[in-house]
N, C-alpha and C positions, 0 to 999 in steps of 0.2 A: 329516623324516629325514635331509637333508643335515647339518643343524646338530647332531643328535645323533652322527653318526658324527664329525663335526668334534671335538666334545667329548671322544669318547673318544681320538682322534688325538692331542689336544693333552695329554690327562693322559699318554698312554703316551712323548711325546716328554718332557715334563717329568721323569719318571721316570728316563730314560736316565742323566742327570747323577749317578745314586745307585747306577750300576753300579760294581762292583771291577775297575780297569783292570790289575792287577799281572799276571796270565795271560794279555793280550788277544793275544798273538802265536798262542797253543796253541789259541784260538779261531777263526783262519782261517787253514786250511790252504791249500797251494800247490796250486791248481787250473789255472794256465795255464801249464804246460811249464816251469817253472822261473823264469817271473817272476812275481815277488811282487807283490801291491797294498800300495801305502804304508799303513803301520798308523798309523791317526790317533792324536796323543797326546792327553791328558788336556784340554788348552789347547785343541787343534783341535777336540776332539769337543764341548767346552763351547761355543766358537762357533756351531759349527752347530746345536746345542741351541736355543741362545738366538734365533738366527736363526730357527729353524723356528718355535718357541712364540710369535714376536712375530707372523708371518706368519698363524699359526693362530688368535691371537687378535683380529687385527684381521678375519679371515674372520667370525668369531664376532660379533664387534660389528656387522659389516655384516648378517648373519643377524638379530640383533636388531633393528638399525633395521628392518630390511625388514619384520620380523613385526609392530613397531608401527606402521609406515606402513600396513600392511594393516589393522590393526584399527582406525587412526582413519579409512580411508577410508570415506566415506559413498556409494559408488557400490553400487547394488545387486550388482553383482559380489563384493562381501565377504559375500553372504548364507551362504556355507559357514561363515564364521570365525563368523559372529554364532549359527551353529544349535548351537555348541559347547555351550551352555546354553540348551537349550531349553526349561529350565523358568520363566525369566523374559525373553522376546526383547525387551521394552521398558523392563526397570528400567534399564538401563547405557546407556540411547541417548546420554546425553550424552558418555560416553566414546569415542564414535565421531564425534561431533560437534564437541567443543573439543578443539583440537589440543594443548593445555599438559598438563601432569602432572596426578596426582591432586587436586591443589592448585588444580584449573583455575577450579573454581566461587569459590574466594574471592579468584581473581586477576580476575574480571569486572570490568569499568569499571561505573562506575553506569549501570543503565539504567532507563526508564521502565517501567510498570506495564503500558503499553498499547501497542499499535502501530495502524495501519490496512492493510488488506489493500486497497490503493488501486488504482483503474483495472482491476477484476477484473469486477465487476457493474455498475458505472458507469464509462465509459471518458473518460480524458482523454488528449488527444494526445501531450503531451511525454512521455509514458512510453515512448512507441512512436517514436523518432527515431532509433533504431540510432546504430552507433559514430560514425557522421559527421555527425549532425543536429542534436545539442544546442547551442542556444544560449540561450534565454530559457523561464524556466518560463511566463510568460505570453505565448503567441504571439503576436505583432502582428498586426493586423487583416487585412495582407494577405499574411501566410505560411500555408503548408499544411504543419504541421511533421511528423505522423504519417506514416510509411513502410510499417506492416505490421500482422500481426495473428498471428502464428505459432500453430499449426504451418501453417495452409493458405494465408494470406497474407503472403508475404515480401518481395516487391517489385513493381515496375511490371509485371511480367510475371504476377503472380496475383492483383493486385487496385488500386485507388487510394491515392494520398495523401489523407487525411482530416482535418479539423479538428476532428469532434464525432463522437458516437455514431450519430446521424440519420444525419450527413454520410456515414459509414462504410458504414451499411447500404444508402443508396442507390446508394453508391457500386461495391459489390460487386455488387449486381444490376446496375445498368448494365456492370460488367466483364463479368459470365458471360451477359448479354443480346449483347454484342457478340460475344463468342466464338461462339455459338450461331449469329448472323447470318453472321459469317465463315465458319463450316464447313457450314452449311445441315443438310441432312438427311442428308447423307454420314454413314455408318458408319465413322468413321476409328479406328484403334487408337492410343490414348495411353500413358502411362506407368503399369504396372501392368496394361495389357491390358483396360483398362475400356472400355466403348464411351462414344463422346462423342455418339451420336445422340441427341438430344433427346427423342426419341420413348421413349427407354430410360436417361432420367436425371431426375434434379428439373429444375423450372423455375430462372429466375434467383434466384426469391427464396428457394425452398427451399435452393439451393446458398449463398444469403448468409447465411441463418439456420444452417445448419450449418457453415458457417465459423467465425459468431461463437459458437456452440455449442462445436465442437472447441475453441477458445480458452479459454474457459469451464472443461470440463471437464479440461483438462490443465493449467491454470497452476498451480494451488494443490494440492499432494498433502496431503489433508486430515489423514490419521493422521502423516504424517511430520513436515510442518512445525509440527503443531501440537504436537507431542512436544518439537521444538527449542525451540519459543517455550516451552512450560512448563519444560524444564529450563533455560532461560537467565532463568526468574522472572517471565517476562512472564503476565500474568493476564486481562487483557482484551484482544480485537481489535474494531476498528470498522471495519464494512463497508458501505462506501458503496454504494449500490443505486438504481436508478430507479424512477419510479412505476411502470412497466407489467410486469405479471406475468400466468402464465399455469397453468392448471392440467394443461396439456397438454405431456408428454415428447418432446423433440426427438429423442431415439434413434427416434423410430416414425414418422421422415421417409418412412424406407423402411422396408417390411416385405415378409416372404414370403407369397405366394397358399398356402393350405392346400391346392388342389387338387394343384397341377404344380410346387411350390416355386419359380416365376417372382418376381422381384422386382416389387414394385408402388411406384411413385413417387407422393407426395402431389402431388396438381395445385396450381399456386401459389396460386389463389385460396382453396383450404384452407388452405395455409402462412399466407396474409396475416391470415386471420381468427382463425387457432388459435396463431399465434407472433409477431405483430405488434401493436402498439395505433396507431391513426391519432392523430396531434394534434390536437386540438380546435379549436386557433386555428391552425392551419398545415394547408390542403388537401394539399400535397403532401409531408407528413412523416409518416414511420412510426418507431416505435422498436421494438427488438428485446425480445422480452418474456423476463423471468427466470422460469425454472420453479421452482414453488413445492417440487416434490419435491426438486429438485435443492438448494437451498437447506435444506430441511428435513435430509437428509442431512449436510450441512456442520453444522448445528447439532447433531447427534447425535454428531457428532464432538468439537465442542467441550466438549459434556457429558462424555463420554468421558474428556476430558484436562483437566477442571478448569478451562476458560477460559470467559470471559462474553462472548459476542458484542453489540455495539450494531449494529442495523440503522439506518443512517442514510439517510433520502430525500435523496440528492443533488441529484436534478433533477426538475422538474416540468413538465407540458405547456407546451408555448411557452417554457419557459426561464423559471427565477426570478430569472437572473442572468445578464450578460452575459460572454462568453468562451468558450473552447472546453469549458470543464468544464459548460457550463450544457447541454450536448445536442445544442442545435439550432444552434449556430453554423454558419457565418458569419451566418446570420438573428439579429436582434435579439431581445430577450426581448419576450414577450407576455402572461407570465403575470400580471402586475400589471395590466397596461391592459385585458386582454381576458378575465380568468376570476376576478378577485377580487371575487366576490358575498358576502356583500350591499354591501360597498362601492361597488361600481360601478352595478349594476341588479338587481332582486331578482326580475325576471321571466325571469332567465339561471341554467340551472345552475350551482350553485357547484362547480365540478370539483375544484380542490384541495381544499377540506374534505372533500367527499365521498372522495376518494382517501385521504385519510388516514385517515377513520373506518373504511372498509373495510380498510384496512391492519392497524390496531389491533385491529378485529374478527378480521383471521385469526390475528394472535399469540395473542388470547384463546383461539380454538378451537384451539390445538395443546395447551394444558393437559390437553382432552379427547381430542382425536385424535392426536398424538403427544406423550405427557409427556416423553421423553426428549429431543426437539428444543425444547420450551419449558422445558425444565432448561439448555440452551446458552443460552437467551436472557437477556441481562442488560437490556437497555434498546432504547430506540427512538432515533432522532432526528428530530424532524418537518421539517426542512428544514436543508440545507447553507448556511451564509452567505448569509441570506435578503438579495435585492437587493444583492448585493455591488457596490461601485462606484456604487452611485446617487449617493452626495454628490458624485461627480466628475464623472461623466457624466450632467449635470442640463441640457442646453443652454447652458451657460455657460462663461466662461473658468475655469480655464485648458485643459481637456481638450480639448471640443468642443462646437461650436457648432450643428452642421448637424443635430443631430435633438433632439428632445423627450426629455426623461426617459421611462425605461422605467418609473420609479415617481411615477406621480401622486398629488398629496394626496388625503386625504379629502375628502369634499363637506362643507362648512362647518360643518353643523348637527351632523353626525357627528363631525367633529373635538372641537368645543367639548364636546360631551356624553361622549367618551371623556375628553378632558383632564380635563374634571372629577372624572371616575370616579379617575384616575390621581392628581389631586392633592388630593384631598379631605383636608379636615385639616391640611394642611401650611403655611397661614398664621400659624399659632401654634409652628410648628418652624422657626426660621430656618436652623437648623443641617443641613437636609435639603434636597436638590436636589428642584427641582420638574421633571417632564418638560416639554420645550419643544414647542412647536407646530412641525410640520414634515411632509415628506413621509414621514419615518420612522414615523409614526402608523400608517400602512396595513400595515407591517410586524409593529408593536407588537401590533395589533387581530389580526392573523391568529395570530401566537403565541399570544395569549391564548386564543383560542379553541381553538387545539391543546392547551393545556394541559389546558383545562376538558374536551375530549372523552378526552384521557387519564384525569384526575380521575374522569370518570364511567364508567370501563370497570372490569373486575375486576383490571387489571393491578397497581394499586399496593397491594393487599391481597394479591397472589398473589407480592409481592416483585420486582416489575419498576420499572426507572425510565424517566423521560424525560429527555434531555440537549437541552437547548435551546440551539442555538447563534444567538449574534448576532456582528456585524460593526461594527467601527468604520465602516468606508468608508461605511456607509447615511448618515452624517451630513454634510451640508457644514459646512464649518468655523464658518461664521457663526451656525449654531444653539446651540453647545455654551456651557457656562459658560466663563468668561475663566480663565486659568490667570495664575498668581504668576511661573511660571518657562517659558518656552517650551521644549516638546520634541516629539520626532515621537511618530508615534502609538505606539510601542513603551511610552513611558513616561507618554504623555499621561491622565492622569486625568479630563479633562473627559469623554470619551466613556463610562468606567466610572462614573462619577457619574450619568451619566443612564440608563445599563443597570441599575444599581443600584436607582434610584427606579422604574424602571420593575418590574424583577423584585419589588420590595418590594410594590408595589400589585396583583401577578399573581400572588403564593402567597403561602402561611401560614408562621410560623415553623417549624411542625412539617412542613410538604411540605418546605421548603428544606433540613431537616436529614434527611430519608427518601430521598425519591424524586425529588425536582424537582433537578437539579443545570442550574447555569447553566455555557457552555461558551465560551470566547473564544479564537481561536486567535491564535498568535502565531509570527510568524518574524522574524528579525533580519535576512533577506535584502532587505527593503524598509525606507527610511526613512533618512534622512540621519544618523541619530545612532548607529547599531550596526552599520553594515555594515562589511565589510573587503574589500579588493581586492589583486590581485597588484601593480598599479602604485601602490596608496596612495591619498591625496587628490590630487584631490578625489573620485574614483567612489568610494572609502570613508574612513572615517574614521579608518584604520589599514592600512597594509600588512602583508599576511601574515608578511613578514620580521622586523617591527617588534616584536619580543616585549615591549619595556615597554608602549608604546603600546597592545598588542593586550590585553595584559593588564588594563590601565586601563580600555579599553572595554567588554571582555567584562565584567568585574566588576562594572561599573556596570550593563549592559544585563542582564546576568542577574536582576537585582533585581527584573525585571518582575512575576514571578510574586507576589512578596511586595507590590508597588504595586498589584496585580490585587486580592488579599484584603483588603488596607487599606482600598482604597476601596470594595468592596461590604460591606465589614463595617461602614463607617460609615454606610451606606446602610440596610443589612438588619439589622444587628445579627449577634452570632456564632454560630458553629454551622451557618453555610451548608456546602453542597459546592460546590466549583469544579471545573472541569477545563477544559485547553486541548488539545482533541482533535487540534489539527495543529501539529507543530513539527519542526524540522529542524537539522543541522549547517551549512546553507548560510549563507555570509556574504554573498553579494550574488544577485540573481534572475538574473543573467547568467552562465552556466557559464564564459565567457571571463575573466569579472574575479574570479571567485570565488576563495576559498583552497581548495586541493584538497590542502595539505600535510598529514600527518596529525597531527602536533603542533595544528594549529589546529583541526582535526576533532574529535581528543579534547577541547582545551580547551571547544570550542563544545557538544560533548554534556555532559562531567560539570559543568560550571558549570550550565547550564540544570537539568539533571536535580537536582543538589543542592540548587539555589536553590529549586526547585518542591518537594523532599520536604520543607523547612524551613518553606515557606509553607503545605504542606498541598494544594497544587493538582496534580490527578491528569493527568499528561501522555500524550498517545498520537502516536508516531513517526509521520511521515509520509516515506516509507512502509516497510513491512517487507522489501518486494522492489520491484526494477522492472528486471529482467533485459535489457530493450529500451530502456532508458533512456540509455545511450552516458555520455558524460563526468557526467552528472546523479547517478550512482549513487553517487560515492564520498561526497557529503554528504547523499543524501536517501534511500537506501537503507540500511537500518539492516543488512542482511543483508550487504551489500558493506563496509561501514564495519567491520564486526566482524571479516571477512575482513582486511581490511588492518590492523587492531588484533592480530591474531595469535589472535583467539579462535575463529573457525569456520575450515575447511579449505579451503573451496572459495568464489570468487568469485560473486556474483551474477550468474551467465550461464547459458544455455540453449543447447542444442545448435541452435538455429536461428540464420539470417543475420538482420538486419532491414534491409531496404532500400538495402544495398550490394552487391546480387550482381547481376552483369551477365549474362544467359543465354548460354551459348555458343551459335552455331550450330546447329540440328537437337536443341537439346535438348528432350525430351519432356514435353510438359503432363501435368499431374496430372489426369485424367478420373475420378477415382475417385467423384464425386460424381453 
């Protein structure tokens, strides 16, 4: 209304200049006892009119600017504006998300067709370091990096620092148990007026599960964020998940008594039975279960927005790799040493293979039980980065010698039998690579069986895919074919040759062209050949400010995707489908050394995406968001990078702090659970 009035006034002020001024004196009678007001001349009136017009025009511009800002604001407070067009509330969502003009979609940078929703249903510590804790992507053995899990765990006053998902669950339970012991049975009032009497609340395990589910249910706004992805041209999401699932709904931890409306709190023994999984290889480890109904809601939203989801099993009991992403860290990996059957002991239950078979069976069941959710499923990933780092952490120099390898070799007879199957008929084909002997055969055998379980299911005939991930670090360098030219892992074709030889023996030509996708992750943040650092050589191959050297290095290193395709086609022939389901714009694994200037980040994004498109390698960015990742966000959060590039209007942030809050004296505790 204000703007409309100003428009009218502006038109009136402009029209003043057209008035006839010849009889101006007759239009201004003397009303001041003989003191006549000065009669403005034409020149004076013109100056006043022009000045007034300029002021009004500036106000109009300000109004229009404010109106455009309101329309581009993606906060929920703009719902009144959005509702002006109630016929299609979602059709123009991109206009409220992308800040540039109507040409915005044409000005988007090259983007991958896929993104990871990382550390949502399978947690990794470095995405929760807060604004002051970011250092290394791979946390050192003696570091506990994660400081929060918002919204209920924000800092040391609300829970522990943590290494991995199981470490967090146990730490939260211990935190709540300690609070109960400090408070005893006295009924004290806390924030929100909720009782802290343990007789009138959940136990420590119930509170811990509630805290984790509060994060899961608030972290990702299904409809809104999937719509943003769709508008950006993203077609696929990869969702890392753990092996631990439940059919129970965590919202039922607290219910009402039908008789008197009093609250009924689930007992801890029931919580542990229904909402956690006991690790079969560690007596003292429990995993927080993922509710199937919750994931089905997500999959239905994916179907609604035309986005295909890959559910990737990131963790297994005992940990299938080492590091904080294993789920059991700081404990060492036991999956391959304790649970890989039949390779170890036929008398033991084959936990890993049984879990995968059950998981595939559940996905199959959705075709009948929840067809819309089934439509949202694109693929499954049987295991993420199997035995990652086994080639380095093998009890030998140069990494460490104080522990035996967590990936033991297959029994000799089994290894020779499997090698014969893999290399059958290759003696007469010298141009093809033979799979070498080594500890990696244990991983290859497990993945072969995973492909076979998928092959025998209904999923291939129902249009679903399996994305099989392998990682170069499973090999010690001495088992790989020799290279003519030395290069680091990124451009090293030796490991790709071996993967290609195994892939050729494990799948058919038709399967490789339809539903079997090979996935090799690739980051430039590791390896001497492609890294960049703020201080330059020798920390990185180039300094962030050295435009010429940086362009040369990135131009070469971005060709990785073509090296990948060429090596695999040499072994498997043309027509196979390839992916790299994890990549980022990070130039160094240490955020303090990595380039965070926008020109370098843009170059990292665009060079990799363009090269992969030319090589027909499907990319997935890691990660779509990481609002609690502090300094990592610039190079690792696509959402934050697009904000820095001016594409999205808001940074990748949430309303909660993470780890850097010092509670003032007397700050009330949240006893709402």
